[in-house]
C-alpha positions as CSV (number, residue, x, y, z in Angstrom):
1,M,187.5,30.1,-49.8
2,Y,188.6,25.9,-49.4
3,S,190.4,25.3,-46.7
4,S,191.6,26.9,-43.6
5,Q,194.8,27.2,-41.4
6,E,196.1,28.0,-38.5
7,G,199.7,28.5,-37.3
8,D,202.8,30.0,-39.7
9,D,203.2,29.5,-43.4
10,N,206.4,26.9,-42.9
11,C,205.6,23.2,-44.5
12,V,204.0,20.7,-42.3
13,P,205.7,17.5,-41.6
14,R,204.3,15.1,-44.3
15,S,203.6,11.9,-41.6
16,V,200.0,11.4,-41.3
17,I,198.9,9.8,-38.8
18,S,195.1,8.8,-40.5
19,S,194.4,5.9,-39.9
20,F,192.0,4.3,-42.4
21,I,190.1,1.5,-41.7
22,Y,187.3,-1.0,-43.1
23,F,184.4,0.0,-41.2
24,S,183.9,-0.2,-37.6
25,A,182.5,-0.1,-34.6
26,D,185.2,1.4,-32.6
27,A,185.2,4.9,-31.8
28,F,185.8,7.2,-34.4
29,G,186.9,11.1,-36.0
30,V,185.3,10.8,-39.8
31,E,183.1,7.6,-40.3
32,L,182.0,6.9,-44.3
33,E,179.3,4.8,-44.8
34,C,178.4,3.7,-48.3
35,P,175.8,1.1,-50.0
36,D,177.1,-2.5,-50.4
37,F,175.5,-1.4,-53.9
38,F,174.7,1.8,-55.8
39,R,172.2,1.8,-58.3
40,N,171.8,4.4,-61.3
41,G,170.6,7.6,-60.0
42,E,170.3,8.2,-56.1
43,N,172.2,7.0,-53.2
44,T,172.7,7.9,-50.0
45,V,176.6,8.7,-48.9
46,T,176.2,9.0,-45.1
47,C,179.7,11.3,-43.0
48,R,179.6,11.2,-39.5
49,I,181.5,13.6,-37.8
50,N,183.0,13.1,-34.3
51,K,183.3,17.0,-32.8
52,T,185.5,15.3,-29.8
53,A,187.5,13.4,-31.9
54,I,188.4,16.5,-34.5
55,R,189.6,18.7,-31.6
56,E,191.9,16.4,-30.0
57,A,193.2,15.3,-33.0
58,H,194.7,19.0,-33.6
59,C,195.2,19.1,-37.0
60,F,197.0,21.2,-38.8
61,S,194.6,23.0,-40.7
62,M,190.6,21.6,-41.7
63,Y,188.0,22.2,-45.1
64,K,185.8,24.9,-45.0
65,S,183.8,22.6,-45.8
66,V,182.9,18.6,-45.1
67,T,184.5,17.6,-48.4
68,F,183.2,14.6,-50.5
69,D,185.8,13.4,-53.0
70,W,185.8,10.5,-56.2
71,T,188.7,8.6,-57.1
72,L,188.8,6.3,-60.1
73,N,192.3,5.3,-62.0
74,D,194.2,7.5,-59.7
75,R,192.7,11.0,-60.6
76,T,190.8,12.4,-57.5
77,T,187.5,15.2,-57.5
78,V,185.0,16.6,-55.4
79,A,182.5,15.6,-55.8
80,C,180.5,17.7,-53.7
81,L,181.3,20.8,-50.8
82,S,178.9,20.9,-47.6
83,P,178.1,24.3,-46.4
84,D,180.9,25.8,-44.3
85,Y,181.2,23.5,-41.4
86,D,180.1,24.6,-38.4
87,P,180.2,22.2,-35.1
88,D,177.8,24.0,-33.0
89,A,175.6,24.9,-36.2
90,Q,171.7,23.4,-36.4
91,C,171.5,20.7,-38.4
92,T,168.6,20.5,-41.0
93,T,166.8,17.3,-42.9
94,Q,166.7,18.4,-46.5
95,N,166.8,16.3,-49.3
96,D,167.9,17.6,-52.7
97,P,169.6,14.9,-55.6
98,G,173.4,15.4,-55.7
99,S,173.8,18.0,-52.8
100,C,176.0,17.2,-49.2
101,R,174.7,19.1,-45.9
102,C,174.1,18.5,-42.2
103,Q,171.1,16.2,-41.6
104,E,171.4,16.0,-37.9
105,S,173.1,16.6,-34.8
106,N,172.9,13.9,-31.6
107,G,175.8,15.5,-29.3
108,E,178.9,14.7,-30.4
109,I,178.2,13.5,-33.8
110,L,177.3,15.3,-36.9
111,T,175.4,13.2,-39.5
112,Y,176.4,14.3,-42.9
113,K,174.7,13.1,-45.7
114,F,175.8,12.9,-49.5
115,F,172.5,12.0,-52.3
116,F,175.3,10.8,-54.8
117,L,174.1,10.7,-58.4
118,A,175.3,7.4,-59.4
119,N,176.2,6.3,-63.2
120,R,177.1,3.3,-63.5
121,T,179.4,3.6,-67.2
122,L,181.4,6.8,-65.3
123,D,181.1,5.5,-61.6
124,E,182.1,1.8,-61.3
125,G,185.4,1.2,-59.7
126,G,185.9,4.4,-58.6
127,Q,186.0,5.3,-54.2
128,L,184.6,7.6,-52.3
129,E,186.1,9.6,-48.9
130,C,184.9,12.3,-46.7
131,K,187.5,15.0,-45.7
132,L,187.8,17.5,-42.8
133,C,191.1,17.3,-41.5
134,I,194.4,17.9,-42.9
135,L,197.1,16.6,-41.1
136,P,196.3,15.5,-37.5
137,E,199.1,15.9,-35.4
138,N,197.2,13.0,-33.3
139,P,195.9,9.6,-34.4
140,L,192.5,10.6,-35.9
141,P,190.5,6.7,-36.9
142,I,188.4,7.0,-40.2
143,N,186.6,3.9,-40.6
144,I,184.9,3.8,-44.0
145,S,182.7,1.2,-45.5
146,R,183.5,-1.3,-48.0
147,G,180.8,-0.1,-50.4
148,C,182.9,3.4,-50.7
149,R,186.3,1.9,-51.8
150,N,185.2,-0.3,-54.5
151,I,181.8,1.5,-55.7
152,S,179.7,-1.6,-57.2
153,F,176.4,-1.9,-59.4
154,A,173.7,-4.5,-58.2
155,D,173.1,-6.2,-61.0
156,D,169.2,-4.9,-61.6
157,S,170.6,-1.2,-61.6
158,D,171.2,-1.5,-65.6
159,T,169.9,-4.3,-68.0
160,P,171.6,-7.1,-66.8
161,R,174.4,-8.4,-68.7
162,G,172.5,-12.2,-68.5
163,D,169.8,-10.7,-70.0
164,Q,171.1,-9.4,-73.2
165,S,170.6,-13.0,-75.1
166,N,167.5,-12.6,-74.1
167,I,166.8,-9.2,-75.7
168,A,168.3,-10.5,-78.7
169,A,165.4,-13.3,-78.9
170,V,162.7,-10.8,-78.6
171,I,164.4,-8.2,-81.6
172,A,164.5,-12.3,-83.6
173,A,161.1,-12.8,-82.5
174,V,159.8,-9.4,-83.3
175,V,161.3,-9.2,-86.8
176,S,160.1,-13.2,-86.9
177,V,156.5,-11.4,-86.6
178,A,157.0,-8.8,-88.8
179,I,158.0,-11.1,-91.6
180,I,155.3,-13.3,-90.7
181,V,152.5,-11.1,-91.3
182,L,153.9,-8.7,-94.4
183,V,154.5,-12.7,-95.8
184,I,150.5,-13.4,-95.0
185,V,149.5,-10.4,-96.7
186,I,151.4,-10.8,-99.8
187,I,150.6,-14.1,-100.3
188,F,146.8,-12.8,-99.8
189,V,147.3,-10.1,-102.1
190,I,149.1,-12.6,-104.9
191,T,146.1,-15.0,-104.0
192,R,143.2,-13.0,-105.1
193,K,144.7,-12.0,-107.9
194,K,144.8,-15.8,-108.4
195,H,141.9,-16.4,-107.7
196,H,140.2,-12.9,-109.6
197,C,142.3,-14.5,-112.8
198,Q,141.2,-17.8,-112.9
199,Q,137.7,-16.7,-112.9
200,T,137.9,-14.3,-115.3
201,K,140.3,-17.2,-117.5
202,Y,136.6,-19.8,-117.1
203,K,134.1,-17.0,-117.8
204,N,136.5,-16.3,-121.5
205,I,136.2,-20.6,-121.7
206,K,132.5,-20.4,-121.5
207,A,132.3,-17.5,-124.0
208,A,135.8,-19.1,-126.0
209,V,135.6,-18.9,-129.5
210,G,138.9,-21.4,-129.4
211,I,142.2,-22.1,-127.9
212,K,143.7,-18.5,-128.1
213,I,142.2,-17.2,-125.6
214,K,143.1,-19.6,-123.0
215,I,146.2,-18.5,-123.4
216,H,146.1,-15.3,-123.8
217,M,144.6,-15.5,-120.3
218,A,147.0,-17.9,-119.0
219,L,150.3,-15.8,-119.8
220,E,148.6,-12.8,-118.2
221,C,147.2,-14.3,-115.0
222,A,151.4,-15.9,-115.0
223,N,152.5,-12.2,-115.8
224,M,150.8,-10.8,-112.6
225,R,152.2,-13.4,-110.6
226,V,155.6,-12.1,-108.2
227,S,157.9,-14.2,-107.3
228,L,157.6,-15.1,-103.0
229,D,161.6,-15.7,-102.2
230,E,162.8,-12.8,-104.2
231,I,160.6,-9.8,-101.6
232,N,161.4,-11.9,-98.8
233,V,165.0,-12.1,-100.3
234,I,164.8,-8.4,-100.2
235,R,163.1,-7.8,-97.1
236,L,165.3,-9.7,-94.7
237,S,168.4,-7.1,-96.2
238,Q,166.5,-4.7,-95.1
239,S,165.7,-5.7,-91.9
240,Y,168.9,-6.4,-91.1
241,T,171.2,-3.1,-92.3
242,I,172.5,-1.4,-89.3
243,N,173.7,1.9,-89.4
244,T,177.1,3.0,-87.5
245,V,177.4,5.6,-85.8
246,P,180.9,6.9,-84.4
247,S,181.3,7.6,-81.0
248,V,182.7,11.2,-79.7
249,T,184.9,10.6,-76.9
250,A,185.2,13.7,-74.7
251,Q,188.7,14.4,-74.3
252,S,190.5,16.1,-70.8
253,K,194.4,16.6,-70.6
254,V,197.5,17.5,-68.3
255,I,199.9,19.1,-70.6
256,I,203.5,18.2,-70.0
257,D,206.7,20.0,-71.0
258,S,204.7,22.8,-72.7
259,T,205.3,26.2,-73.9
260,D,201.8,27.7,-74.7
261,A,199.9,29.6,-72.4
262,F,198.5,27.7,-69.0
263,G,196.3,28.5,-65.7
264,V,199.4,26.6,-63.3
265,E,202.8,26.0,-64.3
266,L,204.6,23.1,-62.2
267,K,208.6,22.7,-62.6
268,C,210.6,20.4,-60.9
269,P,214.1,19.1,-61.3
270,D,214.8,16.4,-64.0
271,L,216.3,14.3,-61.3
272,F,216.2,15.0,-57.8
273,H,218.8,14.5,-55.1
274,N,218.2,14.0,-51.2
275,G,218.1,17.5,-49.4
276,V,216.6,20.8,-50.6
277,N,215.0,20.5,-54.4
278,T,213.3,23.5,-55.9
279,V,210.0,23.1,-57.0
280,I,208.7,25.7,-58.6
281,C,204.7,26.9,-59.5
282,R,203.8,29.6,-61.6
283,I,200.0,30.9,-61.2
284,N,198.5,32.8,-64.3
285,K,196.0,35.1,-62.4
286,T,193.5,36.0,-65.7
287,A,193.2,32.5,-66.5
288,I,191.8,31.3,-62.7
289,R,189.6,34.6,-63.1
290,E,188.1,33.3,-66.3
291,A,188.1,29.4,-65.1
292,H,185.2,30.5,-63.0
293,C,186.3,27.8,-60.3
294,F,183.5,26.5,-58.3
295,S,186.2,27.2,-54.9
296,K,189.0,27.7,-54.2
297,Y,192.0,26.4,-51.8
298,K,192.8,29.0,-49.4
299,S,196.3,28.6,-49.8
300,V,198.2,27.4,-52.8
301,T,198.8,23.4,-51.9
302,F,201.6,21.5,-52.9
303,G,200.4,17.5,-53.1
304,L,202.3,14.4,-52.9
305,T,201.6,11.6,-54.4
306,I,203.2,7.9,-53.7
307,N,201.0,4.6,-54.8
308,D,198.3,6.3,-54.8
309,R,197.9,7.9,-51.8
310,T,198.2,11.9,-51.9
311,T,199.0,13.7,-49.1
312,V,199.7,17.1,-48.7
313,A,203.6,18.3,-48.8
314,C,203.3,21.9,-48.4
315,L,200.7,24.8,-48.1
316,S,202.1,28.4,-49.0
317,Q,200.0,31.6,-47.3
318,D,197.1,32.3,-47.9
319,Y,196.6,33.1,-51.5
320,D,195.6,36.5,-52.3
321,P,196.5,37.5,-56.1
322,D,197.0,41.6,-55.1
323,A,199.8,40.7,-52.7
324,Q,203.5,41.8,-52.2
325,C,205.4,38.6,-52.9
326,T,209.0,38.5,-51.2
327,P,212.1,36.1,-52.3
328,Q,212.8,34.1,-48.9
329,Y,214.3,30.7,-48.6
330,D,213.6,28.6,-46.2
331,P,213.7,24.7,-46.7
332,G,210.5,22.9,-46.2
333,S,208.3,26.0,-47.2
334,C,206.4,27.1,-50.0
335,R,205.9,31.0,-50.0
336,C,205.4,33.7,-53.4
337,Q,208.2,34.5,-54.0
338,E,207.9,36.8,-57.0
339,S,204.6,39.3,-58.9
340,N,205.9,39.7,-62.6
341,G,202.0,40.8,-64.0
342,E,199.5,38.6,-64.1
343,I,202.2,35.9,-63.4
344,L,202.8,34.6,-59.2
345,T,205.5,32.1,-58.9
346,Y,205.8,30.3,-55.8
347,K,208.7,28.5,-54.4
348,F,208.1,25.2,-52.5
349,F,211.7,23.8,-51.4
350,F,211.1,20.5,-50.7
351,L,213.1,18.3,-48.5
352,A,213.6,15.5,-50.6
353,N,214.4,11.6,-49.8
354,R,214.6,9.2,-52.4
355,T,214.0,5.9,-49.4
356,L,210.5,7.8,-49.3
357,D,209.3,9.8,-52.3
358,E,211.3,8.2,-55.0
359,G,208.2,7.4,-57.6
360,G,206.5,9.4,-56.3
361,Q,204.2,12.5,-57.9
362,L,204.7,16.6,-56.9
363,E,201.1,18.8,-57.8
364,C,200.3,22.4,-57.7
365,K,196.4,23.2,-57.2
366,L,194.5,25.7,-56.4
367,C,191.1,26.1,-58.4
368,I,188.3,23.3,-57.1
369,L,186.1,22.6,-60.3
370,P,187.0,24.6,-63.2
371,E,183.6,25.7,-65.2
372,K,185.7,26.2,-68.2
373,P,189.3,25.4,-69.6
374,L,191.9,25.7,-67.4
375,P,195.8,24.0,-69.1
376,I,197.8,23.0,-66.3
377,N,201.5,22.1,-67.5
378,I,203.5,20.2,-65.3
379,S,207.2,18.7,-65.7
380,R,208.3,15.6,-66.7
381,G,210.2,15.9,-63.2
382,C,207.3,16.1,-61.2
383,R,205.1,13.1,-63.1
384,N,208.0,10.6,-61.7
385,I,210.0,12.0,-58.3
386,S,213.8,10.2,-60.0
387,F,217.2,10.3,-58.4
388,D,219.8,9.1,-61.1
389,P,218.7,8.5,-64.5
390,P,219.6,4.8,-66.2
391,E,222.9,4.5,-68.0
392,E,223.7,2.4,-70.7
393,V,220.6,2.4,-72.9
394,S,220.8,1.1,-76.3
395,C,217.1,-0.1,-78.1
396,E,216.9,-2.2,-80.8
397,A,213.9,-3.7,-82.8
398,V,213.1,-6.1,-85.5
399,Y,210.2,-5.6,-88.1
400,T,208.1,-8.0,-89.4
401,L,205.1,-8.5,-91.7
402,G,203.5,-6.3,-89.1
403,S,205.0,-7.5,-86.1
404,V,207.7,-6.1,-84.2
405,N,210.2,-7.4,-81.7
406,V,212.3,-5.0,-79.5
407,S,215.3,-5.5,-76.9
408,C,216.4,-3.4,-74.5
409,V,219.5,-3.4,-72.7
410,I,220.1,-1.3,-69.6
411,G,223.8,-0.8,-68.2
412,K,223.0,0.7,-64.6
413,V,220.1,1.3,-63.0
414,Y,218.9,1.8,-59.5
415,S,215.8,2.6,-57.0
416,S,215.2,2.1,-54.0
417,R,211.7,0.8,-54.3
418,R,213.1,-1.9,-56.4
419,I,210.9,-1.1,-58.9
420,Y,212.1,-1.4,-62.6
421,K,209.5,-1.3,-65.6
422,C,210.2,-0.2,-69.0
423,R,207.1,1.4,-71.1
424,L,207.3,0.9,-74.9
425,F,205.3,4.3,-76.6
426,Q,204.5,5.3,-80.4
427,R,204.7,8.5,-81.4
428,K,202.3,10.0,-84.5
429,N,201.3,13.6,-85.3
430,E,202.7,14.9,-82.1
431,S,201.3,12.8,-79.9
432,S,201.8,9.1,-78.2
433,T,200.2,6.1,-78.3
434,S,201.2,3.2,-75.1
435,L,202.1,-0.4,-77.0
436,Q,202.9,-2.5,-74.7
437,T,204.1,-2.7,-70.5
438,V,206.5,-4.9,-69.0
439,E,209.1,-5.7,-65.5
440,M,212.2,-5.5,-66.6
441,V,214.6,-8.5,-65.8
442,T,217.7,-7.6,-63.3
443,S,221.0,-8.6,-62.3
444,P,223.3,-6.9,-60.1
445,T,226.6,-4.9,-60.5
446,S,229.4,-4.3,-58.4
447,Q,228.9,-0.1,-59.0
448,K,227.5,0.8,-54.8
449,T,225.2,3.0,-54.3
450,I,224.7,5.7,-51.8
451,K,223.3,3.3,-49.5
452,S,226.0,0.3,-49.5
453,E,223.3,-1.3,-51.8
454,V,224.3,-2.4,-55.4
455,K,222.8,-0.2,-58.8
456,V,221.3,-3.2,-61.0
457,S,221.8,-4.1,-65.1
458,G,218.5,-5.0,-66.6
459,S,216.9,-6.1,-70.3
460,C,213.4,-5.5,-71.7
461,Q,211.6,-7.8,-74.2
462,F,208.4,-6.6,-76.0
463,S,206.4,-8.9,-78.9
464,T,203.2,-6.7,-80.5
465,T,201.7,-5.8,-83.9
466,L,201.6,-2.7,-84.9
467,S,198.6,-1.6,-87.4
468,P,199.3,-0.9,-91.5
469,E,199.4,2.0,-91.9
470,E,201.7,5.2,-94.9
471,G,204.7,5.7,-93.6
472,C,207.7,5.1,-90.8
473,Y,207.4,3.5,-87.3
474,D,209.1,6.0,-84.7
475,L,208.8,4.0,-81.5
476,F,210.7,4.7,-78.4
477,V,210.8,3.7,-74.6
478,S,210.0,4.9,-71.3
479,V,212.4,3.4,-68.7
480,S,211.7,3.6,-64.8
481,P,212.6,4.6,-62.3
482,S,213.1,8.0,-64.1
483,G,211.1,7.7,-66.5
484,R,213.3,8.8,-68.9
485,N,212.4,7.7,-73.0
486,Y,215.0,6.1,-75.7
487,S,214.5,6.0,-79.1
488,V,214.1,3.0,-80.8
489,N,216.9,1.3,-84.0
490,F,215.3,-0.7,-86.4
491,T,218.0,-3.0,-87.6
492,T,216.3,-3.4,-90.8
493,S,215.3,-1.0,-93.4
494,D,211.7,-2.9,-93.6
495,Y,209.7,-1.0,-91.4
496,C,208.6,2.1,-93.4
497,T,205.0,0.9,-95.4
498,T,202.9,1.9,-98.2
499,T,199.5,0.5,-97.5
500,D,197.0,2.1,-99.8
501,Q,194.8,4.0,-96.9
502,S,191.5,3.7,-99.2
503,S,191.5,-0.2,-99.6
504,V,191.5,-0.3,-96.1
505,S,188.9,2.2,-95.3
506,S,186.6,0.8,-97.5
507,Q,186.7,-2.6,-95.8
508,Q,185.7,-0.5,-92.5
509,P,181.6,-0.8,-93.1
510,V,181.9,-4.2,-94.1
511,M,184.0,-5.5,-90.9
512,E,181.4,-3.6,-89.0
513,S,178.0,-5.2,-90.4
514,V,179.7,-8.5,-89.8
515,E,179.9,-7.8,-86.4
516,A,176.7,-6.6,-86.0
517,A,174.9,-9.3,-88.3
518,A,177.0,-11.6,-86.2
519,F,174.7,-10.3,-83.0
520,I,171.9,-10.3,-84.9
521,V,171.6,-13.3,-87.2
522,P,172.1,-16.3,-84.3
523,A,169.8,-15.0,-81.9
524,S,167.2,-14.8,-84.7
525,V,167.9,-18.5,-86.2
526,S,165.0,-20.1,-83.5
527,G,162.9,-17.4,-84.9
528,I,163.8,-17.9,-88.8
529,V,163.3,-21.8,-88.4
530,V,159.3,-21.2,-87.1
531,L,159.5,-18.5,-89.9
532,V,160.1,-21.4,-92.6
533,L,158.1,-24.0,-90.9
534,I,155.0,-21.1,-90.5
535,L,155.5,-20.4,-94.7
536,V,155.4,-24.3,-95.8
537,L,152.4,-24.5,-93.5
538,I,150.8,-21.6,-95.5
539,L,151.6,-22.8,-99.1
540,V,150.1,-26.2,-98.2
541,I,146.6,-24.9,-97.2
542,I,146.4,-22.5,-100.7
543,R,147.4,-25.5,-102.6
544,H,144.5,-27.2,-101.2
545,V,142.0,-24.2,-101.2
546,T,143.4,-24.0,-104.6
547,R,142.3,-27.7,-105.7
548,K,139.4,-27.8,-103.7
549,K,137.9,-25.0,-105.4
550,R,139.2,-26.2,-109.5
551,E,137.6,-29.3,-108.6
552,G,133.9,-27.6,-107.5
């Protein structure tokens, strides 16, 4: 439903002759224009299609619709699909937030507009693309404005960061005014009671028989007084009581090396070699149906990503869940080789080239925007295409009072891209947390590779802190190229802790309250100073009025 292809079913060359150009006034095949600065809400993104350039590019295949893709953190999703692309169709102006369609036809130029609903929290730093042609045989210039390459938001699209201090000042002012009003009310009540006591006292003095009545009335008035300072302290503490609510983060993840139920499962060799390598993609027809995909690729599509750029490595024949699969070996091609109940097995005979493909990633795609969860299992070999594993790797760690120093020595390793890295992980409860990534320090060895280059030896040094948790720390290091994991051996026996978790957790609310107060209290200093001055003035006035009444 998503893309159509022409010609035979064999895989196409991976060299894409599309040139991505920042916004230019030159001739173009596809031109994408975005605002320099987005705002929260609706933003108009314009994609112009040159029908002549598309025809002359001799695309190997074309998407069924003009497709707007959104990329963030190396993950690309379909942001919008237009109605089916028809170069001869009549375009109609229509504004529908979140939609995309052809709005204008001017000779050979079709103008599509995408009314993109942007969200600063979700979209900032992302990229937008407009796609139609797949693997053009001839050059197809693609002009993209800078606003599309890095989605940025104007300062006034949200609450400006510089105004946060102003907001704090406003909050402080409101709190101060509320406290002042409260204090005035309390003082007014106390003054009235005190005045009533004094009137009663003077009346009783006139009719008094002795001094005992005076003392009795004085004690009653003293009992009716309320400590103004105590009330202020209570009100202030109530004003700064802060309830913290833990945030909930939705998580979606690609599963690596799992045997659980799957929708799409991709398996690659742990180590590739120059030449033909078999990559297997298994499709669960039931899971695909139950996922309620918004759309599907017309073919099972194998994508290859290198340096954050994704190309189509191979397109199978049209996807048909009821078709009969026939085994066939053809280097560079991909097709359904086996049908077993609800499972379709596709094989891609990938022609790997160490120089071009090392460090890349492979994907198998069919479903676009599933409405329900669709588990995708991907073997580690597909996540990091490697050819030779590191040799003679050992990692040791020294743990001291919550900090750990890890040292890894790599005897021999080779990367045609000269990319050598180590990544430190902590394993806990069957999950892993990345702690630190460092560049490997390398030096050449005497061992040659097949390209008359030499392997290198290397070392990686980590220094990080570990959270105080009861139990023993389980660390491992992933070495690139290959992405293989190696356990870390502790040289001392004191890497286990018995921290009292209750004491740690009991301190957490205090820390949260202190952090919250640290935001409010400094911003309220000016308000509190004004409050103190007003209180002093009020007390002076009350004292003066009381003295006048006594003298009268």
